[in-house]
N, C-alpha and C positions, 0 to 999 in steps of 0.2 A: 338642678336645672328646672326651669319653669316651663309652662306651656308656651309662653312667648318666645323663650330661647329655643325650644324645640321647633317651633314654627319657622324661626329664622334659619336654623340649621338645615331643615328640610328644604326650604325654598332655595337656599344658596346651593345645596348639594344636588338638587334635581332640576331646578328651573321651572318647577310646576307650582301653580297656586295652591296654598294651604288654607283651609277654612276650618272653623269649629263646627261641631254638629249643630244642626238647626239654624245654620247661617242662612240669611235671606238673599245672599249673593248668588246670582245665576252664573253658572260656569259651564263651559264645554269641556269634554274629556280631552286629555287626561287632567285629573285634579286629585288632591288629597284632602280627606276629612279627618280631623282629630276628634276622637270620642274619649272624654275623660271618664274614668270609672271610679273604683273604690279609692278613697284616700285614707291612709293609716298614719296615726301619730305615735311616735315612740317617746316615752316619758322617762325622766330620771330626776330625782330631787325636785319633784313637782314642776318641772319645766319640760317643754317640748324640745327634744334633742334631734329628732329627725322626722321628716314628713316624706312618705312615699305615696305615689299615685299611679294606678294602672291606667294606661292609655292605649287605645287602639288607633293605629295609623292605617287608614283605609285608602287604598289607591283605586280610583275608578278609571277604567279605560274602555274603549269600544272594542278593542282587540287585544289579545295577549301581547304584552309589551315587555319582553325580557330585558331589554336595555334599561328601561325605566325602573323595573324591579331591582335590577342590579345596582343602579344609582342609589336607590333607597338603602339597600343592603350595605353598600360601601360607605354611605354617609353614616349609618348607624354604627358600623364597625369602627370607622375612623374616630367617632366620638365615644367609643367604649360603651355603647348601649347594646345590651343583650336583647334578643328578640326571638319570638316564635312566629312562624309564617304559615298562613293557610289561604285558600282561595275559593271563591264561590262564583258561579255564573248567575247573574241577576237578569231575569228575562232572557231574551235572545240576543240583545244588543249590548249588554254590559258585563264586564268582568270586574269583580271586586277582589283585590288582593289585600289581605290584612296582615299587618305586622303588630303583634302584641308586645308591649314593652312596659317597664316600670321605671318611673323617673323619681329621683331623690332631690329634695330641695335642701 
């Protein structure tokens, strides 16, 4: 799965805009930001046989939104994507819910 495919899956499953980190697109909440992290290559016989990449799916909302969090969870589960979830309050007006995943290409 690529980041482009992940973006399409999340947009279809949630109806929420998805952007990449440092995007210059101005959005109003709710929206999702994808942060790509470490990329790891597995080799065999001097060839790359698998690429994995850590990705954070950050949901930004102005209030706690259990329905939207559940849509993300169900979208990930439906697509057999394992995740770890945590949440932060950013300032007084924003809540960030993070789903940490690993994708394989």
